[in-house]
N, CA and C atoms as a LAMMPS dump frame, in Angstrom:
ITEM: TIMESTEP
0
ITEM: NUMBER OF ATOMS
543
ITEM: BOX BOUNDS ff ff ff
-5.0000000000000000e+02 5.0000000000000000e+02
-5.0000000000000000e+02 5.0000000000000000e+02
-5.0000000000000000e+02 5.0000000000000000e+02
ITEM: ATOMS id mol type element x y z
1 1 1 N -41.745 -275.823 194.213
2 1 2 C -43.295 -275.976 194.57
3 1 3 C -43.833 -277.021 195.066
4 2 1 N -43.246 -277.932 195.677
5 2 2 C -43.651 -278.787 196.329
6 2 3 C -43.757 -278.605 197.867
7 3 1 N -43.293 -277.484 198.21
8 3 2 C -43.277 -277.051 199.656
9 3 3 C -44.558 -276.303 199.742
10 4 1 N -44.864 -275.819 198.995
11 4 2 C -46.131 -274.904 199.303
12 4 3 C -47.516 -275.866 199.331
13 5 1 N -47.689 -276.71 198.821
14 5 2 C -48.674 -277.59 198.935
15 5 3 C -48.686 -278.495 200.281
16 6 1 N -47.455 -278.878 200.82
17 6 2 C -47.495 -279.396 202.066
18 6 3 C -47.727 -278.328 203.3
19 7 1 N -47.191 -277.09 203.104
20 7 2 C -47.671 -276.04 204.225
21 7 3 C -49.038 -275.966 204.284
22 8 1 N -49.724 -275.955 202.716
23 8 2 C -51.051 -275.772 202.957
24 8 3 C -51.77 -276.793 203.155
25 9 1 N -51.34 -277.946 203.088
26 9 2 C -51.79 -279.057 203.508
27 9 3 C -52.068 -279.289 205.209
28 10 1 N -50.79 -278.797 205.774
29 10 2 C -50.786 -279.338 207.296
30 10 3 C -51.417 -277.959 207.931
31 11 1 N -51.656 -276.856 207.265
32 11 2 C -52.575 -275.885 207.755
33 11 3 C -53.988 -276.08 207.727
34 12 1 N -54.542 -276.593 206.8
35 12 2 C -55.808 -277.086 206.242
36 12 3 C -55.896 -278.362 207.46
37 13 1 N -55.169 -279.272 207.907
38 13 2 C -55.302 -280.264 208.63
39 13 3 C -55.394 -279.529 210.222
40 14 1 N -54.432 -278.328 210.681
41 14 2 C -54.893 -277.789 211.734
42 14 3 C -56.192 -277.1 211.913
43 15 1 N -56.564 -276.267 210.744
44 15 2 C -57.87 -275.692 210.784
45 15 3 C -59.032 -276.802 210.857
46 16 1 N -58.802 -277.803 210.407
47 16 2 C -59.938 -278.706 210.458
48 16 3 C -60.085 -279.355 211.649
49 17 1 N -59.061 -279.682 212.353
50 17 2 C -59.078 -280.174 213.79
51 17 3 C -59.478 -278.995 214.59
52 18 1 N -59.108 -277.897 214.416
53 18 2 C -60.054 -276.644 215.494
54 18 3 C -61.513 -276.727 215.01
55 19 1 N -61.771 -276.662 213.987
56 19 2 C -63.301 -276.825 213.849
57 19 3 C -63.965 -278.234 214.449
58 20 1 N -63.339 -279.232 214.135
59 20 2 C -64.076 -280.211 214.793
60 20 3 C -64.293 -280.081 216.205
61 21 1 N -63.036 -279.534 217.023
62 21 2 C -63.036 -279.544 218.44
63 21 3 C -64.023 -278.441 219.046
64 22 1 N -64.067 -277.342 217.993
65 22 2 C -65.075 -276.29 218.556
66 22 3 C -66.302 -276.903 218.31
67 23 1 N -66.806 -277.278 217.356
68 23 2 C -68.209 -278.005 217.038
69 23 3 C -68.499 -279.039 218.136
70 24 1 N -67.56 -279.955 218.483
71 24 2 C -67.636 -281 219.408
72 24 3 C -67.943 -280.847 220.896
73 25 1 N -67.179 -279.705 221.182
74 25 2 C -67.162 -279.415 222.744
75 25 3 C -68.511 -278.731 223.113
76 26 1 N -68.981 -277.755 222.42
77 26 2 C -70.479 -277.398 222.803
78 26 3 C -71.318 -278.251 222.874
79 27 1 N -71.42 -279.076 221.901
80 27 2 C -72.304 -280.218 222.107
81 27 3 C -72.644 -280.871 223.059
82 28 1 N -71.303 -281.629 223.706
83 28 2 C -71.028 -282.4 224.601
84 28 3 C -71.274 -281.782 225.961
85 29 1 N -70.877 -280.361 226.155
86 29 2 C -71.309 -280.127 227.155
87 29 3 C -72.606 -279.632 227.376
88 30 1 N -73.273 -279.349 226.404
89 30 2 C -74.898 -278.938 226.232
90 30 3 C -75.643 -280.345 226.603
91 31 1 N -75.228 -281.182 225.998
92 31 2 C -75.754 -282.675 226.335
93 31 3 C -75.924 -282.931 227.777
94 32 1 N -74.631 -282.953 228.445
95 32 2 C -74.408 -282.937 229.835
96 32 3 C -75.192 -282.223 230.69
97 33 1 N -74.972 -280.692 230.535
98 33 2 C -75.941 -279.824 231.036
99 33 3 C -77.303 -280.262 231.044
100 34 1 N -77.92 -280.63 229.881
101 34 2 C -79.133 -280.678 229.749
102 34 3 C -79.762 -282.117 230.43
103 35 1 N -78.69 -283.051 230.704
104 35 2 C -78.96 -284.262 231.333
105 35 3 C -79.308 -284.142 232.895
106 36 1 N -78.521 -283.189 233.324
107 36 2 C -78.369 -282.788 234.749
108 36 3 C -79.711 -282.112 235.32
109 37 1 N -80.347 -281.118 234.177
110 37 2 C -81.357 -280.444 234.57
111 37 3 C -82.526 -280.573 234.428
112 38 1 N -82.91 -281.936 234.409
113 38 2 C -84.476 -282.349 233.804
114 38 3 C -85.374 -282.116 235.018
115 39 1 N -86.287 -281.178 234.834
116 39 2 C -87.453 -280.887 235.856
117 39 3 C -88.538 -281.544 235.563
118 40 1 N -88.961 -282.221 236.369
119 40 2 C -90.507 -282.563 235.888
120 40 3 C -91.44 -282.29 237.221
121 41 1 N -92.202 -281.429 236.946
122 41 2 C -93.305 -280.737 237.732
123 41 3 C -94.518 -281.407 237.545
124 42 1 N -95.149 -282.238 238.555
125 42 2 C -96.55 -282.776 238.024
126 42 3 C -97.1 -282.588 239.383
127 43 1 N -98.541 -282.862 239.386
128 43 2 C -99.289 -282.527 240.459
129 43 3 C -99.02 -283.402 241.48
130 44 1 N -98.716 -284.789 241.147
131 44 2 C -98.234 -285.455 242.466
132 44 3 C -96.825 -285.251 243.048
133 45 1 N -96.05 -284.85 242.255
134 45 2 C -94.595 -284.676 243.002
135 45 3 C -94.595 -283.106 242.202
136 46 1 N -94.772 -282.04 243.219
137 46 2 C -94.816 -280.824 242.783
138 46 3 C -93.216 -280.25 242.952
139 47 1 N -92.616 -279.433 242.179
140 47 2 C -91.328 -278.633 242.539
141 47 3 C -91.689 -277.914 243.506
142 48 1 N -90.87 -277.71 244.901
143 48 2 C -91.128 -276.937 245.893
144 48 3 C -90.572 -275.286 245.5
145 49 1 N -91.246 -274.461 245.767
146 49 2 C -91.135 -272.992 245.331
147 49 3 C -91.389 -272.259 246.789
148 50 1 N -91.658 -271.034 246.298
149 50 2 C -92.061 -270.335 247.597
150 50 3 C -93.386 -270.095 247.638
151 51 1 N -94.048 -270.351 246.943
152 51 2 C -95.516 -270.372 247.084
153 51 3 C -96.161 -271.483 247.525
154 52 1 N -95.49 -272.626 247.959
155 52 2 C -95.767 -273.873 248.663
156 52 3 C -96.503 -273.293 249.968
157 53 1 N -96.245 -272.678 250.725
158 53 2 C -96.631 -272.346 252.003
159 53 3 C -97.29 -271.032 251.839
160 54 1 N -98.24 -270.595 250.612
161 54 2 C -99.14 -269.454 250.856
162 54 3 C -99.875 -269.52 251.933
163 55 1 N -100.444 -268.704 252.315
164 55 2 C -101.43 -268.767 253.463
165 55 3 C -102.713 -268.971 252.59
166 56 1 N -103.174 -268.858 251.507
167 56 2 C -104.521 -269.26 250.992
168 56 3 C -104.505 -270.69 250.427
169 57 1 N -103.423 -271.552 250.593
170 57 2 C -103.087 -272.863 250.448
171 57 3 C -103.677 -273.662 251.606
172 58 1 N -103.292 -273.079 252.561
173 58 2 C -103.535 -273.994 254.116
174 58 3 C -104.593 -273.276 255.097
175 59 1 N -105.789 -272.709 254.624
176 59 2 C -106.332 -271.82 255.829
177 59 3 C -106.761 -272.839 256.843
178 60 1 N -106.677 -272.074 257.835
179 60 2 C -107.088 -272.984 259.174
180 60 3 C -108.123 -272.006 259.885
181 61 1 N -109.123 -272.705 260.466
182 61 2 C -110.148 -272.01 261.159
183 61 3 C -110.658 -272.975 262.373
184 62 1 N -110.958 -272.586 263.444
185 62 2 C -111.339 -273.226 264.611
186 62 3 C -112.37 -272.532 265.46
187 63 1 N -113.563 -273.291 266.253
188 63 2 C -114.444 -272.527 266.968
189 63 3 C -114.869 -273.316 268.069
190 64 1 N -115.473 -272.75 268.899
191 64 2 C -116.126 -273.447 270.175
192 64 3 C -117.297 -272.391 270.52
193 65 1 N -118.096 -273.21 271.164
194 65 2 C -119.463 -272.623 271.85
195 65 3 C -119.65 -273.408 273.215
196 66 1 N -119.814 -272.561 274.244
197 66 2 C -120.276 -272.833 275.515
198 66 3 C -121.913 -272.237 275.571
199 67 1 N -122.989 -273.129 275.174
200 67 2 C -124.027 -272.372 275.566
201 67 3 C -124.549 -272.356 276.804
202 68 1 N -124.956 -271.209 277.512
203 68 2 C -125.639 -271.292 278.795
204 68 3 C -124.92 -271.599 279.617
205 69 1 N -123.574 -271.35 279.878
206 69 2 C -122.694 -272.042 281.137
207 69 3 C -123.079 -271.468 282.334
208 70 1 N -123.086 -272.033 283.435
209 70 2 C -123.105 -271.531 284.652
210 70 3 C -121.731 -271.151 285.119
211 71 1 N -121.269 -270.24 285.525
212 71 2 C -119.873 -269.984 286.056
213 71 3 C -119.62 -269.535 287.389
214 72 1 N -119.727 -270.618 288.099
215 72 2 C -119.235 -270.321 289.534
216 72 3 C -118.117 -270.072 289.96
217 73 1 N -116.867 -270.301 289.012
218 73 2 C -115.643 -269.768 289.352
219 73 3 C -115.191 -268.462 288.821
220 74 1 N -116.392 -268.088 288.011
221 74 2 C -116.134 -266.467 287.652
222 74 3 C -115.467 -266.234 286.186
223 75 1 N -115.39 -267.564 285.422
224 75 2 C -114.818 -267.607 284.175
225 75 3 C -115.783 -268.559 283.353
226 76 1 N -115.736 -268.489 282.251
227 76 2 C -115.985 -269.441 281.204
228 76 3 C -115.1 -269.696 280.148
229 77 1 N -114.704 -271.02 279.689
230 77 2 C -113.498 -271.125 278.847
231 77 3 C -114.144 -272.154 277.637
232 78 1 N -113.58 -271.991 276.607
233 78 2 C -113.662 -273.234 275.727
234 78 3 C -112.38 -273.258 274.725
235 79 1 N -112.522 -274.421 274.244
236 79 2 C -111.242 -274.92 273.235
237 79 3 C -111.525 -274.938 271.886
238 80 1 N -110.993 -274.251 270.977
239 80 2 C -111.568 -274.272 269.582
240 80 3 C -111.014 -275.491 268.859
241 81 1 N -111.961 -275.812 268.284
242 81 2 C -111.981 -277.178 267.526
243 81 3 C -112.099 -277.098 265.983
244 82 1 N -111.252 -277.79 265.12
245 82 2 C -110.324 -278.701 265.685
246 82 3 C -109.04 -277.98 266.087
247 83 1 N -108.136 -278.842 267.06
248 83 2 C -106.934 -278.311 267.525
249 83 3 C -105.867 -278.064 266.306
250 84 1 N -105.104 -277.255 266.715
251 84 2 C -104.064 -276.95 265.454
252 84 3 C -103.068 -278.555 265.038
253 85 1 N -103.217 -278.625 264.083
254 85 2 C -102.549 -279.956 263.617
255 85 3 C -101.108 -280.275 264.031
256 86 1 N -100.648 -281.552 263.953
257 86 2 C -99.347 -281.84 264.261
258 86 3 C -98.674 -281.489 263.197
259 87 1 N -97.152 -281.258 263.147
260 87 2 C -96.441 -280.987 262.134
261 87 3 C -96.779 -279.967 261.165
262 88 1 N -97.369 -279.05 261.555
263 88 2 C -98.002 -277.912 261.126
264 88 3 C -97.574 -276.664 262.254
265 89 1 N -97.014 -275.709 261.745
266 89 2 C -97.39 -274.158 262.829
267 89 3 C -98.64 -273.809 262.342
268 90 1 N -99.206 -273.307 263.437
269 90 2 C -100.495 -272.61 262.892
270 90 3 C -100.495 -271.016 263.129
271 91 1 N -100.687 -270.279 262.387
272 91 2 C -100.824 -268.739 262.173
273 91 3 C -102.11 -268.251 262.525
274 92 1 N -102.745 -267.96 263.674
275 92 2 C -103.511 -267.132 263.952
276 92 3 C -103.653 -265.565 263.449
277 93 1 N -104.565 -265.529 262.619
278 93 2 C -104.367 -263.772 262.465
279 93 3 C -105.824 -263.142 262.87
280 94 1 N -106.482 -263.845 262.954
281 94 2 C -108.006 -263.116 263.722
282 94 3 C -108.671 -263.936 264.899
283 95 1 N -109.328 -263.16 265.868
284 95 2 C -109.94 -263.735 266.949
285 95 3 C -111.689 -262.942 267.197
286 96 1 N -112.595 -263.857 267.202
287 96 2 C -113.856 -263.376 267.035
288 96 3 C -114.279 -264.128 268.677
289 97 1 N -114.6 -263.209 269.242
290 97 2 C -115.283 -263.82 270.608
291 97 3 C -116.744 -263.075 270.926
292 98 1 N -117.764 -263.716 271.345
293 98 2 C -118.801 -263.248 271.54
294 98 3 C -119.118 -263.663 272.911
295 99 1 N -119.664 -263.058 274.236
296 99 2 C -120.062 -263.242 275.515
297 99 3 C -121.416 -262.815 275.415
298 100 1 N -122.318 -263.492 275.86
299 100 2 C -123.651 -263.216 275.963
300 100 3 C -124.131 -263.453 277.396
301 101 1 N -124.56 -262.405 278.239
302 101 2 C -124.963 -262.697 279.471
303 101 3 C -126.496 -262.757 279.31
304 102 1 N -127.054 -263.981 279.888
305 102 2 C -128.565 -264.255 279.491
306 102 3 C -129.039 -263.544 280.808
307 103 1 N -128.614 -263.477 281.789
308 103 2 C -129.335 -263.077 283.251
309 103 3 C -128.404 -262.283 283.913
310 104 1 N -128.627 -261.682 284.85
311 104 2 C -127.574 -261.058 285.646
312 104 3 C -127.197 -259.413 284.981
313 105 1 N -126.501 -258.921 285.931
314 105 2 C -125.66 -257.505 285.459
315 105 3 C -124.243 -257.535 285.386
316 106 1 N -123.742 -256.66 285.055
317 106 2 C -122.116 -256.446 285.136
318 106 3 C -121.774 -256.952 283.798
319 107 1 N -120.524 -256.708 283.593
320 107 2 C -119.831 -257.259 282.34
321 107 3 C -118.62 -257.985 282.463
322 108 1 N -118.31 -258.776 281.253
323 108 2 C -116.888 -259.209 281.744
324 108 3 C -115.658 -258.528 282.007
325 109 1 N -115.023 -259.085 282.741
326 109 2 C -113.657 -258.143 283.362
327 109 3 C -112.677 -258.278 282.087
328 110 1 N -112.463 -259.116 281.456
329 110 2 C -111.684 -259.29 280.632
330 110 3 C -112.135 -260.59 279.394
331 111 1 N -111.249 -260.645 278.282
332 111 2 C -111.324 -261.748 277.467
333 111 3 C -109.94 -261.789 276.964
334 112 1 N -109.774 -263.172 276.843
335 112 2 C -108.355 -263.571 276.412
336 112 3 C -108.342 -264.901 275.212
337 113 1 N -107.238 -264.819 274.639
338 113 2 C -106.999 -266.034 273.824
339 113 3 C -105.335 -266.544 274.517
340 114 1 N -105.701 -267.753 274.896
341 114 2 C -104.349 -268.512 275.112
342 114 3 C -103.723 -269.541 274.25
343 115 1 N -102.748 -269.631 273.965
344 115 2 C -102.046 -270.376 273.218
345 115 3 C -100.637 -270.887 273.526
346 116 1 N -100.047 -271.807 273.107
347 116 2 C -98.648 -272.104 273.268
348 116 3 C -97.606 -272.161 272.01
349 117 1 N -96.781 -271.307 272.178
350 117 2 C -95.905 -271.031 271.146
351 117 3 C -94.396 -271.194 271.693
352 118 1 N -93.304 -272.006 271.071
353 118 2 C -92.142 -272.271 271.359
354 118 3 C -92.016 -272.935 272.664
355 119 1 N -93.035 -273.64 272.977
356 119 2 C -92.955 -274.533 274.055
357 119 3 C -93.481 -273.794 275.383
358 120 1 N -94.052 -272.424 275.271
359 120 2 C -94.322 -271.574 276.395
360 120 3 C -95.615 -271.532 276.011
361 121 1 N -96.387 -271.161 277.325
362 121 2 C -97.915 -270.633 277.255
363 121 3 C -98.282 -269.067 277.253
364 122 1 N -98.826 -268.423 276.497
365 122 2 C -99.271 -267.183 276.366
366 122 3 C -100.546 -266.664 276.312
367 123 1 N -100.847 -265.472 277.038
368 123 2 C -102.255 -265.094 277.142
369 123 3 C -102.366 -263.637 276.489
370 124 1 N -103.136 -263.507 275.647
371 124 2 C -103.444 -262.33 274.924
372 124 3 C -104.587 -261.875 275.403
373 125 1 N -104.609 -260.647 276.098
374 125 2 C -105.786 -260.295 276.478
375 125 3 C -106.229 -259.191 275.1
376 126 1 N -107.931 -259.409 275.103
377 126 2 C -108.159 -258.746 274.033
378 126 3 C -109.367 -257.83 274.411
379 127 1 N -109.662 -256.496 273.663
380 127 2 C -110.598 -255.736 274.194
381 127 3 C -112.044 -256.306 273.693
382 128 1 N -112.969 -255.629 274.837
383 128 2 C -114.366 -256.392 274.049
384 128 3 C -115.279 -254.929 274.004
385 129 1 N -116.207 -255.005 273.453
386 129 2 C -117.12 -253.856 273.287
387 129 3 C -118.564 -254.196 273.44
388 130 1 N -119.223 -253.452 274.448
389 130 2 C -120.559 -253.958 274.493
390 130 3 C -121.58 -253.562 273.549
391 131 1 N -122.536 -254.508 273.286
392 131 2 C -123.363 -254.433 271.93
393 131 3 C -124.636 -254.652 272.459
394 132 1 N -125.892 -253.777 272.151
395 132 2 C -127.188 -254.161 272.441
396 132 3 C -127.585 -252.829 273.331
397 133 1 N -128.805 -252.747 273.291
398 133 2 C -129.501 -251.917 274.259
399 133 3 C -129.116 -251.917 275.992
400 134 1 N -129.314 -253.241 276.348
401 134 2 C -129.031 -253.68 277.724
402 134 3 C -127.63 -254.131 277.981
403 135 1 N -126.66 -253.802 277.204
404 135 2 C -125.229 -254.138 277.344
405 135 3 C -125.269 -255.925 277.75
406 136 1 N -125.916 -256.686 277.072
407 136 2 C -125.808 -258.263 277.849
408 136 3 C -124.893 -258.774 276.745
409 137 1 N -124.664 -258.364 275.712
410 137 2 C -123.588 -259.104 274.751
411 137 3 C -122.165 -258.264 274.436
412 138 1 N -121.237 -258.585 274.544
413 138 2 C -119.887 -258.292 274.444
414 138 3 C -119.087 -258.943 273.162
415 139 1 N -118.287 -258.114 272.198
416 139 2 C -117.991 -258.628 271.333
417 139 3 C -116.26 -258.108 270.892
418 140 1 N -115.57 -259.277 270.98
419 140 2 C -114.181 -259.017 270.45
420 140 3 C -113.926 -259.361 269.049
421 141 1 N -113.573 -258.591 268.203
422 141 2 C -113.207 -258.699 266.73
423 141 3 C -111.59 -257.981 266.718
424 142 1 N -110.765 -259.064 266.912
425 142 2 C -109.096 -258.59 266.716
426 142 3 C -108.237 -259.186 265.568
427 143 1 N -107.576 -258.378 264.689
428 143 2 C -106.63 -258.88 264.003
429 143 3 C -105.494 -259.142 265.256
430 144 1 N -104.624 -260.216 264.874
431 144 2 C -103.578 -260.905 265.628
432 144 3 C -102.478 -261.57 264.63
433 145 1 N -101.659 -261.583 265.329
434 145 2 C -100.52 -262.813 264.443
435 145 3 C -99.991 -263.505 265.675
436 146 1 N -100.34 -264.693 265.68
437 146 2 C -100.021 -265.421 266.783
438 146 3 C -99.542 -266.859 266.293
439 147 1 N -98.252 -267.202 266.482
440 147 2 C -97.889 -268.423 266.039
441 147 3 C -97.972 -269.869 267.253
442 148 1 N -98.584 -270.594 266.689
443 148 2 C -99.107 -271.855 267.679
444 148 3 C -98.157 -272.99 267.26
445 149 1 N -97.842 -273.749 268.336
446 149 2 C -96.987 -274.847 268.278
447 149 3 C -97.704 -276.016 267.316
448 150 1 N -97.164 -276.896 266.799
449 150 2 C -97.725 -277.881 266.061
450 150 3 C -98.404 -278.764 267.262
451 151 1 N -99.655 -278.824 266.937
452 151 2 C -100.459 -279.838 267.772
453 151 3 C -100.436 -279.145 269.411
454 152 1 N -100.353 -277.658 269.412
455 152 2 C -100.453 -277.086 270.519
456 152 3 C -101.911 -276.87 270.777
457 153 1 N -102.306 -276.037 272.081
458 153 2 C -103.409 -275.892 272.404
459 153 3 C -103.987 -274.425 272.22
460 154 1 N -105.197 -274.265 271.987
461 154 2 C -105.806 -272.884 272.03
462 154 3 C -107.181 -272.814 273.025
463 155 1 N -107.11 -271.543 273.563
464 155 2 C -108.337 -271.472 274.503
465 155 3 C -108.755 -270.123 274.415
466 156 1 N -109.963 -269.881 274.736
467 156 2 C -111.01 -268.725 274.556
468 156 3 C -111.208 -268.546 275.988
469 157 1 N -111.25 -267.473 276.632
470 157 2 C -111.727 -267.438 277.982
471 157 3 C -112.265 -265.945 278.274
472 158 1 N -112.98 -265.84 278.999
473 158 2 C -114.052 -264.765 279.521
474 158 3 C -114.08 -264.757 281.08
475 159 1 N -113.354 -263.628 281.652
476 159 2 C -113.516 -263.443 282.932
477 159 3 C -114.824 -262.853 283.413
478 160 1 N -115.645 -263.021 284.234
479 160 2 C -116.625 -262.311 284.431
480 160 3 C -116.616 -261.537 285.667
481 161 1 N -117.398 -260.469 285.792
482 161 2 C -117.657 -259.692 286.93
483 161 3 C -118.214 -260.118 288.245
484 162 1 N -119.132 -261.296 287.809
485 162 2 C -119.742 -261.987 289.137
486 162 3 C -119.652 -263.228 288.957
487 163 1 N -120.117 -264.116 289.823
488 163 2 C -120.058 -265.63 289.723
489 163 3 C -121.18 -266.356 289.611
490 164 1 N -122.292 -265.719 289.236
491 164 2 C -123.692 -266.336 289.257
492 164 3 C -124.405 -266.335 287.849
493 165 1 N -123.775 -265.829 287.008
494 165 2 C -124.502 -265.486 285.648
495 165 3 C -124.287 -266.529 284.9
496 166 1 N -125.72 -266.968 284.298
497 166 2 C -125.528 -267.707 282.982
498 166 3 C -125.188 -267.195 281.889
499 167 1 N -124.077 -267.613 281.48
500 167 2 C -123.398 -266.934 280.452
501 167 3 C -123.094 -267.904 279.107
502 168 1 N -123.028 -267.331 277.93
503 168 2 C -122.959 -267.996 276.737
504 168 3 C -121.312 -267.414 275.954
505 169 1 N -120.568 -268.544 275.486
506 169 2 C -119.229 -267.847 275.232
507 169 3 C -119.327 -268.511 273.547
508 170 1 N -118.731 -267.613 272.564
509 170 2 C -118.715 -268.453 271.445
510 170 3 C -117.099 -267.75 270.738
511 171 1 N -116.559 -268.713 270.528
512 171 2 C -115.227 -268.029 269.819
513 171 3 C -114.662 -268.563 268.469
514 172 1 N -114.34 -267.939 267.557
515 172 2 C -113.743 -268.395 266.631
516 172 3 C -112.387 -267.781 266.104
517 173 1 N -111.507 -268.403 265.794
518 173 2 C -109.897 -268.055 265.68
519 173 3 C -109.817 -268.632 264.029
520 174 1 N -108.923 -267.685 263.467
521 174 2 C -108.655 -268.184 261.938
522 174 3 C -107.609 -267.64 261.366
523 175 1 N -106.782 -268.301 260.51
524 175 2 C -105.561 -267.705 259.943
525 175 3 C -105.058 -268.921 258.837
526 176 1 N -103.803 -269.794 259.187
527 176 2 C -103.277 -270.553 258.192
528 176 3 C -102.29 -271.411 258.799
529 177 1 N -101.965 -272.53 258.132
530 177 2 C -101.1 -273.689 258.837
531 177 3 C -99.645 -273.135 257.621
532 178 1 N -98.572 -273.666 258.342
533 178 2 C -97.377 -273.642 257.61
534 178 3 C -96.947 -275.025 257.837
535 179 1 N -96.207 -275.831 256.612
536 179 2 C -95.625 -276.961 256.979
537 179 3 C -94.308 -276.781 257.317
538 180 1 N -93.979 -277.824 258.513
539 180 2 C -92.561 -277.523 258.936
540 180 3 C -91.39 -278.434 258.386
541 181 1 N -90.199 -277.957 258.251
542 181 2 C -89.41 -278.768 257.138
543 181 3 C -89.051 -280.254 258.021
């Protein structure tokens, strides 16, 4: 009879040790994992996610106006302001250009948006539509997707069919900026 209590006692000791280890290991592993994954998301230090560069968060609009320019070279040009910011890639999504010929006849030969992307200079020709009874106004409203280098240049240009016309050029580009890594 003395053997049975010793075997029961040793079995109980092993079972107790197994229970203690089972309860102790998950708690310590959980404590380590909880200490490593503490995320603090405050307004001053937000946690980056895919929504950081959402177009609605960083809108960009620039415009320029050349009122009543005399165009002896046959073209009128303006540079939308403000320029694309340094440290951000600018995505131009729409271009609006108005060419108004106050005197003379004829029409613009072409209108274009010039920009730098990837260190290269690009010219994008834009279709224009005559407006009004006397066809003295021409309008461009074009959806585009142009990626402009950080601190790059934008330029709106209207090439005229003659060189002696007093012409007005209004240009507006809009889109958004993306922070570069």
